[in-house]
C-alpha positions in Angstrom: 23.6 3.7 15.4 25.2 -0.3 16.1 25.3 1.0 19.4 21.7 2.2 19.8 20.7 -0.9 17.9 22.1 -3.3 20.7 20.6 -1.5 23.2 17.2 -2.0 21.4 17.6 -6.2 21.6 18.3 -5.7 25.4 15.8 -3.7 26.4 12.5 -4.8 27.8 9.9 -2.4 27.2 6.5 -2.7 28.8 3.7 -2.5 26.8 6.0 -3.1 23.8 6.6 -5.7 21.1 10.4 -4.5 21.0 12.5 -7.0 20.2 10.9 -8.2 16.8 10.4 -4.2 15.9 14.0 -3.7 17.0 15.1 -6.2 14.5 12.7 -4.8 11.7 14.4 -1.8 12.0 18.1 -3.3 12.1 17.4 -5.3 9.1 15.4 -2.5 7.1 16.6 1.2 7.9 14.6 2.4 5.1 11.6 1.7 7.6 12.7 5.1 9.7 15.1 6.9 7.4 15.0 9.8 7.1 14.4 9.6 10.7 12.4 13.2 10.9 13.2 16.4 12.3 10.3 18.1 14.3 12.6 21.3 14.0 11.8 21.1 10.1 8.1 20.4 10.3 8.5 16.7 10.0 7.6 13.9 12.5 10.5 12.0 14.3 10.3 8.1 14.4 11.9 8.1 18.8 14.8 5.5 18.9 15.8 5.8 22.2 13.7 2.8 24.7 13.2 4.9 27.6 11.4 7.9 25.5 9.6 5.9 24.1 8.1 4.4 27.3 7.7 7.8 28.4 5.3 8.6 25.7 3.6 5.5 25.5 2.8 6.3 29.7 1.2 9.5 28.2 -0.8 8.1 25.9 -1.8 5.2 28.0 -3.1 7.6 31.0 -4.8 9.8 28.2 -6.7 7.2 27.7 -7.7 6.0 30.9 -8.6 9.7 31.7 -11.3 9.5 29.0 -12.7 6.1 30.4 -10.8 3.7 27.8 -10.5 0.5 30.3 -7.2 -0.4 31.6 -6.5 -3.2 29.1 -7.5 -1.7 26.3 -5.7 1.4 26.6 -2.5 -1.2 27.6 -3.6 -2.6 23.9 -3.8 0.8 22.1 -0.8 1.8 23.2 1.7 -0.9 22.8 4.3 -0.3 20.6 6.4 -1.9 17.5 5.1 -4.7 15.9 1.3 -5.3 16.9 0.8 -7.6 14.2 2.4 -9.6 10.7 1.9 -12.1 8.4 2.9 -12.9 5.0 1.5 -9.8 3.7 1.9 -7.2 5.6 3.3 -5.7 8.9 1.3 -3.5 11.1 3.9 -0.9 12.9 3.1 1.5 16.1 5.9 3.8 16.2 6.2 6.3 18.8 6.9 9.8 17.3 8.0 13.4 18.2 5.2 15.5 16.1 6.5 19.6 14.7 4.6 20.6 17.8 6.9 19.1 19.9 4.3 16.9 21.2 5.1 12.9 21.7 2.7 10.3 20.4 2.0 7.6 18.5 1.5 7.0 14.7 0.3 3.6 13.3 1.5 2.1 9.7 1.2 -0.5 7.3 4.2 -1.9 5.8 3.8 -4.5 2.7 6.0 -7.6 3.7 7.1 -7.5 -0.4 8.5 -3.9 0.0 11.1 -4.7 2.3 14.4 -5.1 0.9 12.7 -5.2 -2.3 9.9 -4.3 -4.9 6.4 -3.8 -3.7 4.7 -4.7 -6.9 3.3 -2.8 -9.5 0.3 -1.8 -11.4 -0.7 -1.5 -15.4 -2.1 1.1 -17.7 -2.4 -1.4 -21.0 -3.6 1.2 -24.2 -4.7 -0.7 -27.4 -3.3 0.7 -31.3 -7.0 2.9 -31.5 -6.7 4.5 -27.9 -9.0 1.9 -25.8 -7.7 1.4 -22.3 -8.1 -2.5 -20.8 -9.5 -2.0 -17.2 -10.2 -5.1 -15.0 -13.7 -5.5 -13.3 -12.9 -6.9 -10.0 -15.2 -7.5 -6.7 -13.4 -6.7 -3.8 -13.8 -7.6 -0.7 -12.7 -4.1 1.4 -15.6 -2.1 -0.3 -18.1 -5.3 -1.2 -18.0 -4.3 -4.3 -17.1 -4.6 -8.2 -14.7 -2.5 -8.9 -13.1 -1.1 -12.3 -9.3 -1.2 -11.9 -5.9 -1.7 -13.7 -4.1 -4.6 -13.2 -1.8 -5.1 -10.6 -0.5 -7.0 -7.5 2.1 -7.5 -5.3 5.9 -8.9 -6.2 6.9 -12.9 -5.9 10.3 -13.7 -4.5 13.0 -11.5 -5.9 10.8 -10.3 -9.2 11.5 -6.7 -10.4 9.3 -4.6 -10.8 8.8 -5.1 -14.6 8.5 -8.4 -13.9 5.5 -8.0 -11.6 4.1 -6.1 -14.0 4.1 -8.5 -17.1 3.3 -11.4 -15.0 -0.1 -9.2 -13.4 -0.9 -8.1 -17.1 -1.0 -11.5 -18.1 -2.8 -13.4 -15.3 -5.4 -10.7 -14.8 -5.8 -9.4 -17.7 -4.8 -12.2 -20.5 -2.2 -9.8 -22.6 1.2 -9.6 -23.3 3.0 -6.2 -24.5 5.9 -5.7 -26.5 6.7 -1.8 -25.2 6.6 -0.9 -21.8 7.1 2.4 -20.0 7.1 3.0 -16.5 5.4 6.4 -15.8 5.8 6.7 -12.0 4.9 6.1 -8.1 1.5 5.8 -6.6 1.2 6.4 -3.0 -1.8 4.9 -2.2 -2.3 6.3 0.9 0.1 8.4 2.6 -1.6 8.6 5.9 -1.4 5.0 7.0 0.5 2.8 3.9 4.5 2.7 3.5 3.4 1.6 -0.1 4.7 3.4 -3.3 4.0 1.4 -6.4 5.6 2.0 -9.8 2.9 2.3 -12.4 3.5 1.0 -15.9 2.4 2.0 -19.8 2.0 -1.1 -21.7 1.6 -0.7 -25.2 1.9 -3.4 -28.8 -0.6 -5.4 -26.8 -1.2 -9.4 -27.8 -4.2 -11.4 -26.0 -3.2 -14.5 -24.3 -4.6 -16.9 -21.5 -5.3 -15.2 -18.4 -4.7 -16.9 -14.8 -6.6 -15.7 -11.9 -5.1 -16.5 -8.9 -8.2 -18.8 -6.7 -8.4 -15.7 -4.4 -9.6 -13.3 -7.0 -12.5 -12.5 -8.2 -11.6 -11.3 -11.2 -14.8 -11.1 -14.0 -12.6 -10.0 -16.9 -11.0 -7.5 -19.2 -12.8 -4.5 -20.8 -11.7 -2.6 -23.4 -12.8 1.7 -23.2 -12.5 4.4 -24.9 -10.7 6.9 -23.4 -13.6 9.2 -23.4 -16.1 6.7 -22.2 -13.7 6.0 -19.5 -13.4 9.5 -18.6 -16.6 10.1 -18.3 -17.4 6.9 -16.1 -14.6 8.4 -13.9 -16.6 11.7 -13.8 -19.9 9.8 -12.9 -18.2 7.6 -10.6 -19.6 4.3 -11.5 -20.4 2.3 -14.9 -23.4 -0.2 -15.3 -22.0 -3.7 -16.7 -23.6 -7.0 -17.3 -21.7 -9.6 -14.8 -22.8 -13.7 -14.9 -26.1 -12.2 -16.8 -26.6 -9.5 -14.1 -26.6 -5.9 -14.6 -24.4 -4.0 -11.8 -22.8 -1.3 -10.8 -19.1 -0.9 -11.3 -17.4 1.6 -9.4 -14.5 3.6 -11.0 -12.6 5.3 -8.6 -9.5 3.3 -8.4 -6.6 6.2 -7.7 -4.3 3.7 -9.6 -5.9 4.5 -12.9 -6.8 7.9 -12.7 -3.0 8.7 -11.6 -1.9 6.3 -14.5 -4.4 8.1 -17.2 -3.1 11.4 -16.0 1.0 10.6 -16.5 0.1 9.0 -19.5 -1.4 12.0 -21.0 2.0 13.9 -20.3 3.9 11.6 -22.1 
C-alpha cells in the first residue's frame, strides 16, 4: 500500500483534486478501509489513478450526452477532495459497484471524526422519568425542532467529554450517571458520521452557555407518553418568545436513543 500511495502523490489526473485527496487517504486509512469487494455485493473505492481517470471520463461523456454543458460536466465529475472547511470535507470517490459498473459517489466527512471522536448526543432522563429535550431553530430545515442536546467534539475531547459539555451548554444540566447506549449513523447514504449516544441520569441544573451561532430557546421536560405522542404526530405546539410555534419532533438521535434506552 505504501508504494501505491507514493504513486498517488506523483500522479497528475485531470478533473481531480488528487493531491489533497491522496494525502487525506494516506493520513486516515479508515476512510477507505475496508475497501469493499464488488464480488461480495459491496462498493469498492478505486485507488488506481489510471482507473479513476477512466471512470471519470466515462461519467463525463455520459453527462455530455445528456446535454450537460462541458464546464458543468467537468465540475460534476471531478474526484477527490471537492471542498473543505473546519467542519466538513466533501469527497467524491471513483467506485466499482456490485454490478461491475464504475461510477462516482459523494460522501461528507466530519473534520472532528478524523483520527478522533466525531461528537456525541445525550438523552437526559429525570428521576420521575421525564425526558429533557432542547427547543432549537435549525437553519437547514428553516424550522423549530425538538432535539437531544448534541454537538461535535472539540480538540482531543473524548465522546463522553463532549457529551458532558454539550449537556451543560445546550441544556443547562450536569449528570452524575452516564451510560453509552450505542452509535447513531444519521444518514448512511452520504455521511461518514457514527455518533455515540449517551444516557444521562442523576441530573442537576446549572447555567447554560449556548454558542453564539446557536438558536436555542431552552430545555423542556416532557413525560415519555407526551413525547411519544409528539413523535407520532410529528410536531408539538410550544410558546417561544411569547408566540405559539409549531415545533417539529422528528430528531433521529432522539428516536434512536429512546429505543435503546427502552432496551436497558
